C-alpha positions in Angstrom: -0.1 0.0 0.1 2.9 2.4 0.4 5.5 3.4 -2.1 9.3 3.2 -1.1 10.3 5.8 1.2 13.5 7.7 0.6 15.6 8.8 3.8 19.0 10.3 3.6 21.7 7.8 4.3 19.2 4.9 4.2 17.8 2.7 1.4 14.8 0.9 2.4 11.4 0.1 1.0 8.4 -0.6 3.3 5.2 -2.5 2.4 3.3 -1.1 5.2 3.8 2.4 6.7 3.1 2.4 10.5 3.5 6.0 11.5 7.2 5.8 12.4 8.6 9.2 12.1 12.1 9.1 10.4 14.7 11.0 12.3 17.3 11.3 9.5 16.6 15.0 9.2 17.0 15.6 13.0 19.9 15.7 15.5 19.3 14.8 19.1 21.3 16.4 21.8 21.5 14.7 25.1 21.4 17.2 27.9 24.4 16.1 29.7 26.8 16.1 26.9 27.8 18.3 23.8 27.8 15.1 21.7 25.4 15.4 18.9 24.1 12.1 17.5 23.2 12.5 13.8 19.9 11.3 12.7 21.5 8.3 10.7 23.0 7.0 14.0 19.8 7.3 15.8 18.1 5.3 13.0 20.8 2.8 13.2 20.3 2.4 17.1 16.7 2.1 16.5 17.3 -0.8 14.1 19.7 -2.4 16.6 16.9 -2.2 19.3 14.4 -3.8 16.9 16.6 -6.4 15.4 15.9 -4.9 11.9 19.0 -5.1 9.6 20.3 -2.3 7.4 23.3 -3.1 5.2 26.4 -1.2 6.4 27.0 0.0 2.9 23.7 1.9 3.1 24.7 3.8 6.2 27.5 6.4 6.2 30.6 5.4 8.0 30.4 8.4 10.3 26.8 7.3 11.4 27.8 3.8 11.8 30.7 4.7 14.1 28.3 6.9 16.3 25.8 4.0 16.2 28.2 1.5 17.7 29.6 4.0 20.2 28.5 4.2 23.7 25.5 6.6 24.1 25.8 10.1 25.2 24.1 9.4 28.4 26.6 6.5 29.3 29.7 8.5 28.4 29.0 11.2 30.7 27.6 9.5 33.7 24.0 10.2 33.1 23.1 6.6 34.0 23.8 7.1 37.7 20.4 8.1 38.7 18.9 5.5 36.5 21.1 2.8 38.1 20.1 3.9 41.6 16.5 3.6 40.6 16.6 0.1 39.1 19.8 -1.4 40.3 22.8 -2.4 38.5 21.5 -5.9 37.8 18.4 -4.4 36.1 20.6 -1.9 34.2 22.6 -4.9 32.7 19.3 -6.2 31.1 19.0 -3.1 29.0 20.6 -2.4 25.7 22.7 0.7 25.3 19.9 2.3 23.4 17.4 1.5 26.2 19.9 2.8 28.8 20.2 6.2 26.9 16.4 6.4 26.7 15.8 5.5 30.2 18.5 8.1 31.4 16.7 10.9 29.1 13.4 10.1 30.8 14.9 10.4 34.3 16.3 13.7 33.3 12.9 14.8 31.9 11.2 14.2 35.3 10.0 10.7 34.7 11.7 8.8 37.5 8.4 7.3 38.5 8.4 5.1 35.4 11.1 3.0 37.1 10.7 3.4 40.7 8.3 0.2 40.9 10.7 -2.1 39.1 11.3 -5.4 41.0 14.8 -6.8 41.5 16.5 -8.4 38.5 15.3 -11.9 37.9 11.7 -10.8 38.5 9.3 -9.8 35.7 12.3 -9.1 33.4 10.3 -9.7 30.2 7.9 -7.2 31.4 10.6 -4.5 32.0 11.9 -5.2 28.4 8.4 -4.9 27.1 8.1 -1.4 28.8 11.3 -0.2 27.2 10.0 -1.4 23.8 6.9 0.7 24.4 8.8 3.6 25.5 11.2 3.3 22.6 8.1 3.2 20.2 6.6 6.3 21.8 10.0 8.1 21.6 10.5 7.2 17.9 7.0 8.1 16.7 6.7 11.5 18.1 8.7 14.0 16.2 11.5 15.1 18.7 10.9 12.2 20.9 9.3 11.8 24.4 11.5 14.6 25.9 10.1 17.1 23.4 6.5 15.7 24.1 6.9 16.2 27.9 8.3 19.6 27.5 5.5 20.8 25.2 3.0 19.3 27.6 4.3 21.2 30.7 4.0 24.4 28.8 0.5 23.7 27.6 -0.5 22.5 31.1 0.9 25.6 32.7 -1.0 27.7 30.3 -4.3 25.7 30.8 -3.9 26.1 34.6 -3.4 29.8 34.4 -6.6 30.2 32.3 -4.7 31.8 29.4 -6.8 32.5 26.3 -5.3 30.8 23.1 -6.6 33.7 21.1 -5.5 36.5 23.3 -4.1 39.5 21.3 -6.5 38.8 18.3 -9.7 40.4 17.1 -12.1 38.5 15.1 -13.1 39.5 11.5 -15.1 37.9 8.7 -12.9 35.9 6.4 -12.8 35.9 2.7 -14.9 33.2 0.9 -17.9 32.3 -1.3 -21.3 30.9 -0.8 -22.5 28.4 -3.4 -26.0 27.4 -4.0 -26.6 24.1 -5.9 -28.2 24.9 -9.2 -26.7 28.3 -9.5 -24.5 29.4 -12.4 -21.7 30.0 -9.9 -22.0 26.4 -8.5 -21.6 25.2 -12.0 -18.8 27.6 -12.9 -16.8 26.4 -9.8 -17.3 22.8 -10.6 -16.1 23.5 -14.2 -13.0 25.2 -12.9 -12.3 22.4 -10.5 -12.9 19.7 -13.1 -10.4 21.5 -15.4 -7.8 21.7 -12.7 -8.1 17.9 -12.0 -7.9 17.2 -15.8 -4.7 19.3 -16.0 -2.9 18.5 -12.7 -4.9 15.7 -10.9 -6.2 15.8 -7.4 -5.1 13.8 -4.2 -7.6 12.6 -1.6 -6.8 12.1 2.1 -9.3 10.2 4.2 -8.9 10.6 7.9 -10.2 7.3 9.5 -8.6 6.6 12.7 -11.7 6.5 14.9 -14.0 3.6 15.9 -17.7 3.8 15.8 -18.0 3.8 19.7 -20.0 7.0 19.7 -22.4 5.5 17.1 -22.8 2.5 19.3 -20.9 0.3 16.9 -17.9 -1.7 17.9 -16.2 -2.0 14.3 -14.7 0.6 12.0 -17.2 3.3 10.6 -15.9 2.9 7.1 -17.5 -0.6 6.7 -20.9 0.6 7.7 -23.4 0.9 4.9 -24.3 4.5 3.8 -27.8 3.4 3.0 -29.9 0.3 2.7 -30.9 0.7 -1.0 -27.6 -0.5 -2.2 -25.7 -1.6 1.0 -22.6 0.2 -0.1 -20.1 1.0 2.6 -18.7 4.4 3.2 -15.3 3.3 2.1 -16.8 1.7 -1.0 -18.5 5.0 -1.8 -15.4 7.0 -1.4 -13.3 4.6 -3.5 -16.1 4.6 -6.2 -15.9 8.6 -6.4 -12.1 8.6 -6.8 -12.4 5.8 -9.4 -15.1 7.8 -11.2 -13.2 11.0 -11.2 -10.0 9.1 -12.4 -12.0 7.7 -15.3 -13.3 11.1 -16.1 -9.9 12.8 -16.3 -8.0 9.8 -17.8 -5.5 9.4 -14.9 -5.3 7.3 -11.7 -5.8 9.6 -8.8 -4.3 8.7 -5.3 -6.3 8.1 -2.1 -4.4 8.2 1.2 -6.2 6.7 4.2 -4.9 7.4 7.7 -5.8 4.6 10.1 -5.0 3.9 13.7 -4.2 1.0 15.9 -8.0 0.6 16.2 -8.9 0.8 12.7 -5.8 -0.3 10.6 -6.2 -4.0 10.3 -9.9 -3.8 9.5 -9.4 -1.2 7.0 -6.8 -3.2 5.2 -9.1 -6.2 5.2 -12.1 -4.2 3.9 -9.9 -2.8 1.1 -8.8 -6.4 0.1 -12.5 -7.1 -0.6 -13.0 -4.2 -3.0 -12.3 -3.3 -6.5 -9.9 -0.4 -6.3 -9.2 -0.1 -10.2 -8.5 3.4 -11.0 -7.4 4.4 -7.5 -3.8 4.4 -6.0 -4.5 3.6 -2.5 -2.0 4.2 0.3 -2.6 3.4 4.0 -0.7 5.1 6.8 -1.2 4.5 10.5 -1.0 7.0 13.2 0.5 6.2 16.6 -1.0 7.1 20.0 0.8 9.4 22.5 1.6 8.9 26.1 -1.1 9.9 28.7 -0.2 12.2 31.5 -1.2 12.3 35.2 -0.5 15.7 36.3 0.6 19.2 35.6 4.2 18.1 35.7 3.5 16.0 32.7 4.4 12.6 34.3 3.7 9.6 32.1 0.6 7.6 33.1 1.5 4.0 34.1 -1.2 1.5 34.2 -2.2 1.0 37.7 -2.4 -2.8 37.4 0.7 -3.3 35.2 4.0 -1.3 35.8 5.2 -2.5 32.2 2.5 -0.5 30.4 2.3 3.2 29.6 -1.3 4.4 29.3 -1.7 5.9 25.8 -4.4 7.8 24.0 -5.2 9.1 20.4 -3.3 12.1 19.5 -6.0 13.4 17.0 -6.6 13.7 13.3 -4.0 16.5 13.1 -1.4 13.6 12.9 -2.4 13.2 9.2 -0.1 16.2 8.3 3.0 14.7 9.9 2.3 11.4 8.4 1.9 13.0 4.9 5.5 14.2 5.4 7.1 11.2 7.1 5.7 8.8 4.7 7.0 10.9 1.7 3.3 11.0 0.3 3.1 14.7 0.1 6.4 15.1 -1.6 5.8 12.3 -4.0 2.4 13.5 -5.1 4.0 16.9 -5.9 7.2 15.9 -7.5 6.2 12.6 -9.1 2.6 13.0 -9.9 2.4 16.8 -10.3 -0.7 17.2 -8.3 -1.9 20.7 -7.6 -4.3 20.2 -4.9 -5.3 17.8 -2.1 -8.8 17.3 -0.6 -9.1 16.2 3.0 -12.2 14.6 4.5 -13.6 12.4 7.2 -15.1 9.1 7.4 -18.8 9.3 7.8 -20.1 12.2 5.9 -21.2 10.9 2.5 -22.6 14.2 1.2 -19.1 15.8 1.2 -18.5 14.2 -2.2 -21.0 16.7 -3.7 -18.5 19.6 -2.8 -15.3 18.2 -4.2 -15.1 19.9 -7.7 -16.8 23.0 -6.6 -14.6 23.5 -3.6 -11.5 22.8 -5.6 -12.6 25.3 -8.3 -13.2 27.9 -5.6 -9.7 27.3 -4.3 -8.2 27.7 -7.8 -10.3 30.7 -8.7 -9.3 32.5 -5.4 -5.8 31.3 -5.2 -6.4 29.9 -1.9 -3.6 27.9 -0.3 -6.2 26.4 2.0 -10.0 26.4 1.4 -12.3 25.0 4.2 -15.5 23.5 3.2 -18.4 25.1 5.4 -22.1 25.0 5.8 -24.4 27.8 7.2 -24.3 28.2 10.9 -26.7 30.0 13.3 -25.2 32.2 15.8 -24.5 30.4 19.0 -24.8 26.9 17.3 -22.5 24.3 19.0 -20.3 23.9 16.0 -16.7 25.2 15.1 -16.6 28.3 12.9 -14.2 29.8 10.5 -13.1 33.3 11.5 -10.3 35.7 10.4 -8.2 36.7 13.5 -6.3 39.9 13.3 -3.4 40.5 15.7 -3.9 43.5 18.0 -0.4 43.5 19.5 2.9 43.4 17.6 5.0 40.3 17.5 8.8 39.7 17.0 7.9 37.4 14.1 6.5 39.1 10.9 4.5 35.9 10.2 2.8 36.1 13.6 1.6 39.7 12.7 -0.4 38.5 9.7 -4.1 37.6 10.1 -4.9 33.9 10.9 -7.9 32.4 9.1 -8.8 29.4 11.3 -11.4 27.3 12.9 -12.6 28.7 16.2 -14.7 26.8 18.5 -18.1 28.2 19.2 -17.5 28.6 23.0 -14.3 30.6 22.1 -15.8 32.7 19.4 -18.6 34.3 21.2 -16.3 35.7 23.9 -13.9 37.0 21.1 -16.9 38.8 19.4 -18.2 40.3 22.6 -14.8 41.7 23.5 -14.7 43.3 20.0 -18.3 44.4 19.3 -19.9 44.1 22.8 -22.6 41.9 21.3 -21.2 38.7 20.4 -22.2 36.2 17.7 -25.3 37.3 15.9 -27.2 36.3 12.8 -27.0 38.4 9.6 -30.5 39.9 9.0 -30.2 39.2 5.3 -29.3 35.6 5.4 -30.5 34.5 8.9 -27.0 33.0 9.6 -24.0 34.0 11.3 -21.4 35.6 9.1 -18.9 33.1 10.6 -19.8 29.8 8.7 -19.7 26.5 10.2 -16.6 24.2 9.8 -17.3 20.9 8.1 -13.7 19.8 8.7 -13.0 19.4 5.0 -10.0 21.1 3.5 -8.7 21.8 0.1 -5.0 22.5 0.2 -2.6 23.7 -2.6 0.0 21.1 -2.6 3.1 23.3 -3.3 2.5 25.4 -0.4 1.5 22.3 1.7 4.9 20.6 0.9 6.8 23.8 1.8 5.0 23.9 5.1 5.6 20.3 6.0 9.2 20.6 5.3 9.4 23.6 7.8 10.7 23.6 11.3 7.7 21.8 12.7 7.7 19.0 10.2 3.9 18.9 9.9 3.3 18.7 13.6 0.3 21.1 14.0 0.1 23.1 17.2 -1.2 20.9 19.9 -3.6 21.6 22.8 -4.4 20.1 26.2 -7.9 19.6 27.8 -7.4 18.2 31.3 -10.3 17.6 33.7 -8.8 18.8 37.0 -9.2 16.8 40.2 -9.5 19.9 42.4 -9.0 23.7 42.4 -5.2 23.3 42.6 -5.2 22.2 39.0 -2.2 20.0 39.5 -3.8 16.6 39.0 -6.4 15.2 36.9 -9.5 13.1 37.3 -8.2 10.8 34.5 -5.1 10.9 32.5 -4.9 13.6 29.8 -2.6 13.9 26.7 -1.7 16.4 24.0 -4.1 16.5 21.1 -4.0 18.0 17.4 -6.7 18.8 14.8 -5.9 18.8 11.2 -7.9 22.0 10.7 -5.2 23.9 12.7 -3.0 23.6 9.8 -3.1 27.5 9.1 -0.9 28.1 12.1 1.9 26.1 10.5 1.1 27.5 7.0 1.3 31.1 8.2 4.8 30.4 9.7 6.4 28.8 6.5 4.4 30.6 3.8 3.3 33.9 5.2 1.7 35.3 2.0 -0.5 32.2 1.6 -4.2 33.0 1.2 -6.7 31.1 3.4 -10.4 31.1 3.0 -13.7 29.1 2.9 -16.6 28.0 0.6 -20.0 27.5 2.0 -22.4 25.1 0.7 -26.0 24.5 1.7 -26.2 22.0 4.5 -28.3 19.4 2.6 -25.6 19.4 -0.1 -22.6 19.0 2.0 -23.0 17.8 5.5 -24.8 14.9 7.1 -22.3 13.0 9.5 -23.2 9.7 11.1 -21.7 10.1 14.6 -24.5 9.7 17.2 -25.9 6.5 18.8 -29.6 5.5 18.3 -30.8 7.0 21.8 -28.9 10.3 21.2 -30.4 10.5 17.8 -33.9 10.0 19.2 -33.4 12.7 21.8 -32.0 15.3 19.4 -34.8 14.6 16.8 -37.4 15.1 19.6 -36.0 18.5 20.2 -36.0 19.5 16.5 -32.2 19.2 16.2 -30.3 17.2 13.6 -30.0 13.7 14.7 -26.5 13.2 13.3 -27.0 9.5 13.2 -26.7 6.6 10.8 -30.5 6.8 10.2 -30.5 10.6 9.4 -27.3 10.2 7.2 -29.0 7.6 5.1 -32.2 9.5 4.6 -30.5 12.8 4.1 -28.4 11.1 1.5 -31.6 10.0 -0.3 -32.9 13.6 -0.1 -29.7 15.3 -1.3 -29.7 12.9 -4.5 -33.4 13.5 -5.1 -33.0 17.2 -4.6 -30.0 17.5 -6.9 -32.1 15.7 -9.6 -35.2 18.0 -9.1 -37.2 15.1 -7.7 -37.3 15.8 -4.0 -40.3 16.7 -1.8 -40.0 18.6 1.3 -41.7 16.0 3.4 -39.9 15.2 6.6 -42.4 13.3 8.5 -41.1 9.9 8.5 -40.2 8.1 11.8 -38.0 5.1 11.7 -36.3 3.4 14.6 -37.8 6.0 17.0 -36.0 8.8 15.0 -38.4 11.4 13.8 -38.1 14.1 11.2 -36.7 11.8 8.6 -37.1 12.5 4.8 -40.3 10.8 3.5 -40.1 11.5 -0.3 -38.8 9.5 -3.1 -35.3 7.9 -2.5 -32.7 8.2 -5.0 -29.1 7.0 -5.2 -27.0 8.3 -8.0 -23.5 6.9 -8.2 -20.4 8.9 -8.9 -20.1 6.9 -12.1 -23.4 8.2 -13.3 -23.0 11.9 -12.3 -20.2 13.8 -10.8 -21.3 17.4 -11.5 -24.5 19.5 -11.7 -24.1 19.5 -15.4 -24.0 15.6 -15.5 -27.2 15.5 -13.4 -28.9 17.7 -15.9 -28.0 15.3 -18.6 -29.2 12.3 -16.6 -32.5 14.0 -15.7 -33.1 16.4 -18.7 -36.7 17.1 -17.6 -37.5 16.3 -13.9 -41.2 17.3 -14.6 -41.7 14.2 -16.6 -40.7 12.0 -13.7 -43.3 11.0 -11.0 -41.9 9.2 -8.1 -44.0 8.1 -5.3 -43.1 9.0 -1.7 -41.1 6.1 -0.4 -40.3 4.7 -3.8 -36.6 4.0 -4.6 -34.4 4.7 -7.8 -30.9 3.6 -8.0 -28.7 4.5 -11.0 -25.1 3.1 -11.3 -22.9 3.6 -14.4 -22.3 6.0 -17.1 -24.5 7.1 -20.0 -27.8 6.6 -18.2 -30.6 9.2 -19.0 -34.1 9.2 -17.4 -36.4 11.1 -19.8 -39.7 10.0 -18.2 -40.4 7.5 -15.5 -43.3 6.8 -13.1 -42.7 4.8 -9.9 -46.0 3.9 -8.3 -46.5 3.5 -4.6 -44.2 3.4 -1.6 -41.7 0.4 -1.6 -41.5 0.5 -5.4 -37.9 0.0 -6.4 -36.0 0.3 -9.7 -32.3 -0.5 -9.9 -30.4 0.2 -13.2 -26.7 -0.5 -13.7 -24.5 0.0 -16.7 -21.5 -2.4 -16.2 -20.3 -2.1 -19.9 -19.0 1.4 -19.3 -18.7 3.9 -22.0 -19.5 1.6 -24.8 -23.1 1.3 -23.6 -25.9 3.6 -23.1 -29.5 3.5 -21.8 -32.5 5.8 -22.1 -35.4 5.3 -19.7 -38.5 6.7 -21.6 -42.3 6.2 -20.8 -41.4 3.6 -18.1 -44.0 2.8 -15.4 -43.1 0.6 -12.5 -46.0 -0.6 -10.3 -45.8 -1.5 -6.6 -43.2 -4.4 -6.1 -42.1 -4.0 -2.5 -38.6 -3.7 -3.8 -37.3 -1.9 -0.9 -38.9 -2.0 2.6 -37.9 -0.5 5.8 -39.3 -1.9 9.1 -38.9 -0.8 12.7 -37.1 -3.2 15.2 -38.8 -3.4 18.5 -36.7 -2.0 21.2 -36.7 -5.3 23.0 -35.3 -7.0 19.8 -32.6 -4.4 19.0 -29.8 -6.3 20.9 -30.4 -9.4 18.7 -30.2 -7.3 15.4 -27.1 -7.0 13.3 -24.7 -4.2 14.6 -25.4 -2.0 11.5 -29.1 -2.3 12.1 -28.8 -1.8 15.8 -27.5 1.8 15.3 -30.4 2.6 13.0 -33.3 0.9 14.8 -34.8 -0.6 11.6 -34.2 -3.2 9.0 -33.9 -2.6 5.3 -35.0 -5.5 3.0 -34.5 -5.6 -0.8 -37.5 -7.5 -2.2 -37.1 -10.0 -4.9 -39.8 -8.3 -7.0 -37.7 -5.2 -7.4 -37.2 -4.3 -11.1 -33.3 -4.7 -11.9 -31.8 -4.0 -15.0 -28.1 -4.6 -15.9 -26.5 -3.4 -19.2 -23.6 -5.7 -19.4 -22.5 -5.4 -23.1 -21.8 -2.3 -25.6 -24.8 -1.0 -27.3 -27.6 1.6 -27.2 -30.7 0.5 -25.2 -34.1 1.8 -24.2 -36.1 0.8 -21.1 -39.9 1.6 -21.6 -43.4 0.3 -21.0 -43.6 -1.7 -17.8 -40.0 -2.9 -18.0 -39.3 -3.7 -21.7 -35.7 -3.6 -22.5 -34.8 -3.1 -26.2 -31.7 -2.4 -28.2 -32.0 0.8 -30.2 -30.9 0.7 -33.9 -32.0 -2.8 -34.6 -28.6 -4.5 -34.2 -30.4 -7.5 -32.7 -28.3 -10.0 -30.7 -28.9 -11.2 -27.0 -30.6 -8.7 -24.6 -28.8 -7.5 -21.5 -29.5 -8.9 -18.2 -32.9 -8.1 -16.8 -34.3 -8.6 -13.2 -30.9 -9.4 -11.8 -27.9 -7.4 -10.5 
């Protein structure tokens, strides 16, 4: 899944990238010595520790000499305190690299990690296991554990002091566009975006490190079905979009997926079951970071096992450092010549409707970063994009330039009140706040992105800490905390490395762009009862049907359906139009040239999959009626649906699951509260060979032009 990775002084190729941050560009300076160990030597020591072999001819002589020499800590007596803590016999168990690491941790105030070690001969394997874990944590954090602890102490001190992260800034309205589907501006931006992809390609980055625990699902979210009409998974949908766009522009586009320990194996297994033709897939895995127990940033040790450091997720901001350390960003720029990268998250299927228009807006405005946004009410509990203008001078010229970035809603209102005395209020003309809601979807200009990743921070976005204090002293926590990072905080890095870079946003209607599946069934029921978006698997499914229908001009505004106890769901005709059928607003106009000639009953279902399908006139009678049309022959085949009437066939039926039976339902049905059944009587048409075909009457499929020959498959997929 990963291309060979080039590192100075090393020649190695890996089949699976696990998030190890190469240190070849760094130098580590042990505090008790002036000896600087070059990155190649550190890498050599890491391979000594792990048992991995690197041919001596591939490592410079100087680095090899340093790798074989005693560590800086040992040569200057830094091991004294470590030896006092664990004893000489325990010290003898450790490799030179582990001794150096242990000594550095003691110097960093982490003596407690070793204080409970039993005498040599007792639990020796557990001690070595702890050192392996510490080495891994040290290797996979840029700068190592000492840097992590140093950052944590500073951030924890700031947190305890109640410092405002945005002190010294005044909020202003950022630069951006609002695009309405069906408008000339939307179509124009899609055209610009499509042209950009045709000329230079487009990379996709999918952030998928989280499990579905909040959804009430034990597996990975990417394997969940987007909707029941097709049963296609979220990952299947995303791959199909990239494949369709690849086919459209005549080049294979890349997709990078960032996983975690929790999702990596299952994501790879899911990929193995899928057709990824036309998509260059790379998988990179982020690592967890050490948890911390107090304001001194002491590492958290498992209360029941002295050999385990408690670890927690670092956040999706890791994707930037991984794009650098895996060599992906550089390769996409230098080898593939891509101009932009589209970053998105795992369970928002509507985001695909924004790709080309958002890229077009970024190109048209020359944005180095463009955030995809949705309209947001003042006070809504959602992050907002704001322009922060420095109000005090800084020693750094880059720090004096405005910062366009996500600001959480509970930070935005105080900022605005300090500036205008009122706070966040809706615009009278639009009814929405002038600060749009952040959908956490980014379009980045790749050249500026690579320049930023190669800067001093090496892609590590500014971190934050959110401890839950045990008492008013703010020195200990109710439970261990950790440093976190978010991918949308990238503008802070960008401003430092490319100060002239422009950052803005493009706002899309919520029904076009945003319907995440994130909340469990009970939470969805509670939110729906309050008239708030449920944000669940059920609402994401029916809002997907609605979006497809509305984009085709076939939706109703009936949201009276209740399923699984979740009210306010879309009750009109259900559409699924695959990316292979239509990518743009113009494509949809060709598929449905006159929506007024189509009559689809509320609760009926139409699924279109494949190119060159046109629906000129169609009637679907009664709820439950379903028509599935697929063109598997590709560009060599076409189908026109004309004067077709499909009567009630119970082709797609939704049934509530009684609450008492939910526990026995399949996991994907449990989180919805209903079962979807595809009936055998559904009309299913497959065009599986070249030719021009017409579907008419009550389901008569004929080949136009009188060429004769066998008919395509009917009534089967």
